C-alpha positions in Angstrom: 14.9 -4.1 -25.3 11.2 -3.3 -24.6 9.5 -1.4 -21.9 9.7 -2.4 -18.3 7.5 -1.5 -15.4 10.4 -0.1 -13.5 13.0 2.7 -14.1 16.3 0.8 -14.1 19.7 0.3 -15.7 20.0 -2.2 -18.5 20.6 -5.7 -17.1 24.2 -6.6 -17.8 25.2 -10.1 -18.8 21.7 -11.5 -18.7 20.8 -11.7 -22.4 22.7 -11.2 -25.6 20.3 -8.4 -26.6 21.3 -6.4 -23.5 24.9 -6.4 -24.5 24.3 -3.8 -27.2 23.5 -1.3 -24.5 26.0 0.6 -22.3 25.9 -0.6 -18.7 24.7 2.9 -17.7 21.8 2.9 -20.1 18.5 3.7 -18.3 15.0 2.6 -19.2 12.2 4.8 -17.9 8.9 3.6 -16.4 6.3 4.7 -19.0 3.8 5.4 -16.2 6.2 8.0 -14.7 8.2 9.3 -17.7 5.7 8.5 -20.5 4.7 11.3 -22.9 1.1 10.9 -21.8 1.8 11.5 -18.2 4.0 14.5 -18.8 1.7 16.2 -21.3 -1.2 15.6 -19.0 0.5 17.6 -16.2 1.6 20.3 -18.7 -2.0 20.7 -20.0 -3.4 21.1 -16.5 -0.7 23.7 -15.6 -1.5 25.6 -18.8 -5.2 25.4 -18.0 -4.6 26.9 -14.6 -2.6 29.8 -16.1 -5.5 30.4 -18.6 -8.1 30.4 -15.8 -6.1 33.0 -13.8 -5.5 35.2 -16.8 -9.2 35.3 -17.4 -9.8 36.0 -13.6 -12.0 32.9 -13.2 -10.3 31.1 -10.3 -13.5 29.3 -9.5 -12.8 27.2 -12.5 -9.6 25.9 -10.8 -11.7 23.4 -8.9 -11.7 20.7 -11.7 -8.0 21.5 -12.4 -7.1 20.7 -8.8 -9.1 17.6 -8.8 -7.6 16.3 -12.0 -4.1 17.1 -10.8 -4.8 15.3 -7.6 -6.1 12.2 -9.4 -3.2 11.9 -11.8 -0.6 12.7 -9.1 -2.1 10.1 -6.8 -1.9 7.5 -9.5 1.7 8.3 -10.1 2.4 8.2 -6.3 0.9 4.7 -6.1 3.0 3.5 -9.0 6.2 5.0 -7.4 5.4 3.3 -4.1 5.0 -0.1 -5.9 8.2 0.4 -7.8 10.1 1.4 -4.7 9.6 -2.1 -3.2 12.1 -3.5 -5.8 15.8 -2.8 -5.3 16.2 -3.0 -9.1 14.4 0.4 -9.4 16.5 3.5 -9.9 14.4 5.2 -7.2 15.9 8.7 -7.2 15.1 9.5 -10.8 11.5 8.2 -10.4 10.8 10.2 -7.3 12.5 13.3 -8.5 10.3 13.4 -11.6 7.2 12.6 -9.5 8.0 15.3 -7.0 8.7 17.8 -9.8 5.2 17.2 -11.2 3.5 18.2 -8.0 5.9 20.4 -6.1 4.5 23.7 -7.3 0.8 22.7 -7.2 0.5 24.3 -3.7 0.5 27.6 -5.6 -3.0 26.7 -6.9 -4.1 26.5 -3.3 -3.2 30.2 -2.5 -5.2 31.8 -5.3 -7.2 34.9 -4.2 -10.8 34.0 -3.5 -13.5 34.8 -6.0 -15.9 37.3 -4.4 -19.6 37.6 -4.5 -22.0 40.5 -4.1 -24.2 41.0 -1.1 -27.7 39.7 -1.8 -31.1 40.8 -0.7 -30.9 44.5 -1.7 -34.5 44.6 -2.8 -37.0 46.6 -0.8 -40.6 45.8 -0.2 -43.0 48.5 -1.2 -46.4 49.2 0.4 -49.2 51.0 -1.4 -50.4 54.3 -0.1 -53.8 54.9 1.5 -55.2 56.1 -1.9 -54.3 52.8 -3.5 -56.2 50.8 -0.9 -59.4 52.5 -1.9 -59.6 51.4 -5.5 -59.3 48.1 -7.5 -56.0 49.2 -9.0 -54.5 49.6 -5.5 -55.8 46.2 -4.5 -54.2 44.5 -7.6 -51.0 46.5 -6.9 -50.9 45.2 -3.4 -51.3 41.6 -4.5 -48.5 42.0 -7.1 -46.2 43.5 -4.5 -46.9 40.7 -2.1 -45.9 38.1 -4.7 -43.0 40.2 -5.7 -41.7 40.5 -2.2 -42.0 36.8 -1.6 -40.1 36.0 -4.8 -37.4 38.5 -4.0 -37.0 37.2 -0.4 -36.5 33.6 -1.7 -34.2 34.5 -4.7 -31.2 35.8 -2.7 -31.3 33.0 -0.2 -31.4 30.4 -2.9 -28.6 32.1 -4.8 -26.4 32.4 -1.7 -27.0 28.8 -0.8 -25.9 27.7 -4.3 -22.8 29.9 -4.2 -21.7 28.8 -0.7 -22.1 25.1 -1.6 -19.7 25.8 -4.5 -17.3 27.4 -2.2 -17.4 24.3 0.0 -16.7 22.1 -3.0 -13.8 24.4 -3.9 -12.4 24.0 -0.4 -12.7 20.2 -0.9 -10.6 20.4 -4.1 -8.0 22.4 -2.2 -7.9 19.8 0.6 -7.5 16.9 -1.9 -4.6 18.7 -3.7 -3.0 19.6 -0.4 -3.2 15.9 0.8 -1.5 14.6 -2.4 1.2 17.3 -2.2 1.9 16.3 1.4 2.1 12.6 0.5 5.0 13.3 -1.9 6.7 15.5 0.6 6.4 12.9 3.4 8.4 10.4 1.4 11.4 12.7 1.0 13.2 11.7 4.2 13.2 8.0 3.1 14.2 9.1 -0.4 17.2 11.2 0.5 18.4 9.1 3.4 18.0 5.6 1.9 16.3 5.4 -1.5 18.9 7.5 -3.2 21.4 4.6 -3.2 18.9 2.0 -4.6 20.3 0.2 -7.7 23.3 2.5 -7.9 26.1 1.6 -10.4 28.3 4.5 -9.3 31.1 2.3 -7.8 30.9 -0.6 -10.3 30.6 1.2 -13.6 30.9 4.9 -12.7 27.3 5.5 -13.7 26.1 8.9 -12.6 22.6 10.2 -12.0 21.9 14.0 -12.3 18.9 16.0 -11.5 18.1 19.6 -12.4 18.4 22.0 -9.4 18.0 25.7 -10.0 18.7 25.2 -13.7 22.0 23.3 -13.0 22.3 19.5 -13.4 23.8 18.2 -10.1 24.9 14.6 -9.4 22.8 13.0 -6.7 26.0 11.4 -5.4 27.5 14.8 -4.6 27.9 14.7 -0.8 27.1 18.4 -0.2 24.0 18.2 -2.4 22.8 15.1 -0.6 23.4 16.7 2.8 21.3 19.7 1.7 18.5 17.4 0.5 18.5 15.6 3.8 18.1 18.9 5.7 15.4 20.0 3.3 13.5 16.7 3.8 13.4 17.1 7.6 12.1 20.6 7.3 9.6 19.8 4.6 8.2 16.7 6.4 7.3 18.9 9.4 5.5 21.3 7.0 3.7 18.3 5.4 2.4 17.0 8.7 0.8 20.4 9.4 -0.6 20.5 5.9 -2.2 17.0 6.3 -3.9 18.2 9.5 -5.2 21.3 7.8 -6.4 19.4 4.7 -8.2 16.8 6.9 -9.9 19.6 8.9 -10.9 21.6 5.8 -12.3 18.5 4.1 -14.3 17.4 7.2 -15.7 20.9 7.8 -16.8 21.4 4.2 -18.2 17.9 3.9 -20.4 18.5 7.0 -21.5 21.9 5.6 -22.4 20.4 2.2 -24.5 17.6 3.7 -26.3 19.7 6.4 -26.6 22.6 3.9 -25.0 25.2 6.2 -23.8 28.2 4.3 -21.1 29.5 6.5 -19.3 32.8 6.0 -19.2 34.4 2.6 -15.9 35.8 1.3 -15.1 39.4 1.9 -16.0 41.6 -1.1 -13.4 43.6 -3.0 -13.4 45.6 -6.2 -13.3 43.8 -9.5 -10.2 45.7 -10.7 -8.1 44.6 -7.6 -9.3 41.1 -8.0 -8.3 40.9 -11.7 -4.9 42.4 -10.9 -4.3 39.8 -8.1 -5.3 37.0 -10.5 -3.0 38.3 -13.2 0.0 38.5 -10.9 -0.8 35.0 -9.6 -1.1 33.7 -13.2 2.5 35.0 -13.8 3.7 33.1 -10.7 2.0 29.9 -11.8 3.4 30.3 -15.3 6.9 30.6 -13.9 6.2 27.5 -11.8 5.0 25.7 -14.9 8.3 26.6 -16.6 10.3 25.3 -13.7 8.3 22.0 -13.6 8.8 21.5 -17.4 12.5 22.2 -17.2 13.1 19.9 -14.2 11.3 17.0 -15.8 12.6 17.3 -19.4 16.2 18.2 -18.5 16.5 15.4 -15.9 15.3 12.9 -18.5 17.6 14.4 -21.2 20.7 14.6 -19.0 20.4 11.0 -17.8 19.5 9.8 -21.3 16.5 7.9 -19.9 15.1 5.7 -22.7 11.5 6.8 -23.2 9.6 6.3 -26.4 8.1 9.7 -27.4 6.2 8.4 -30.5 3.1 7.1 -28.8 1.2 6.6 -25.5 2.6 3.3 -24.4 0.4 2.4 -21.4 -3.1 2.6 -20.1 -2.0 4.9 -17.3 -0.7 7.4 -19.8 -3.8 7.2 -21.9 -6.2 7.7 -19.0 -4.2 10.6 -17.6 -4.1 12.3 -21.0 -7.8 11.9 -21.6 -8.5 13.3 -18.1 -6.3 16.3 -18.7 -7.8 17.1 -22.1 -11.3 16.5 -20.8 -10.6 18.9 -17.9 -9.3 21.6 -20.3 -12.5 21.5 -22.4 -14.7 21.3 -19.3 -13.0 24.4 -17.9 -13.3 26.1 -21.3 -17.0 25.4 -21.3 -17.4 26.8 -17.8 -15.7 30.0 -18.8 -17.5 30.5 -22.1 -20.9 29.4 -20.7 -20.3 31.4 -17.4 -21.5 28.3 -15.5 -19.4 29.3 -12.4 -20.0 30.8 -9.0 -21.1 34.5 -9.0 -18.4 37.2 -9.0 -18.6 40.9 -8.9 -18.2 41.0 -12.7 -20.7 38.2 -13.6 -23.6 38.5 -11.1 -26.4 40.7 -12.1 -27.6 43.3 -9.6 -30.9 42.6 -7.9 -33.4 45.1 -9.5 -35.9 47.0 -7.4 -38.6 49.4 -8.2 -38.0 53.1 -7.6 -40.0 54.6 -4.9 -41.3 58.1 -4.2 -42.6 59.5 -0.9 -46.2 60.7 -0.7 -47.6 63.3 1.7 -48.7 60.4 3.9 -45.0 59.3 4.3 -45.7 56.0 2.5 -43.8 54.5 -0.3 -45.6 54.3 -3.6 -44.8 52.9 -7.1 -43.8 55.7 -9.4 -44.3 53.6 -12.6 -40.7 54.3 -13.7 -38.1 51.9 -14.9 -36.6 49.2 -12.7 -33.2 50.2 -11.1 -30.6 48.4 -9.1 -29.3 49.3 -5.7 -26.9 51.9 -7.1 -29.6 53.6 -9.1 -28.6 52.2 -12.5 -31.3 51.3 -14.9 -31.8 47.6 -15.4 -32.0 46.4 -19.0 -34.6 43.7 -19.5 
């Protein structure tokens, strides 16, 4: 029997070919269970872990956007399948929710910090310099230098803050998609769980992985717990939707009207790297839980999914997007084409100054130094 567009039990008594299968045999929707979809999510989770280990959380923006795009496509497919009572809804949605449940961890990553800009000082020539040609030329150079230095920090800050706003937009999109899945759980656990059930007629069971233990979805205590969880989670999801819409609206406005807004609070590079390392471990654990939930649920229920090739356009596009995102993020990290951090941004260099007997600043002719007195290497 070939692929179907639904996750369902084998049709009994309809065709001779179907009689070779057990009545409880399940066929999985390739756009939910397919190897291309699963590997795409796994690649994106692994990319997120790599980004955090390297303390480059700014590179999470494309990861969040790709996760949101693939998860949204899966969500639309699940909604379409749910309109048919032939669909084994509970497995479909359990797998779909497993894909995205831990993505909210990517929204809580410690912010990348930036240095304060505009440290440079403007130097005025002394009275002696004004009385010779050298002093005049020096004054002209300093005037141009001061103008350049006043524009450079403002431009750099504007670029960085726009990237922060785009990062906030990726967070909003990811939060919206996560909330969409959570908002479906009341319907799923109160009604959808019984769709296409063969429990009474053939004794067919459906199990899902919960805290590393496969549990039957027809276990009354487990179902009650899921119903309670769905009520609590849907309230959380409503709040998250409001937050996501507000964040998206505010940052879209700031991007279009070019308002910088507040910059993140600075912290030491060592503390930031430690925070990112700890969060990388947390995301890695979540990645393991996601992989276990998906793979064990498919295995325990013996869902028929062909692992040999990518069987649908949806799988292929998702896989291409995930692989492309991985290499794009890799290029960002290697090429350092990301927003400035305390480790990557160069200090603004300024000329050393000495005080004359006229209490004016003058150029000493020494090497350029940064705001902390360190020598700048050309």
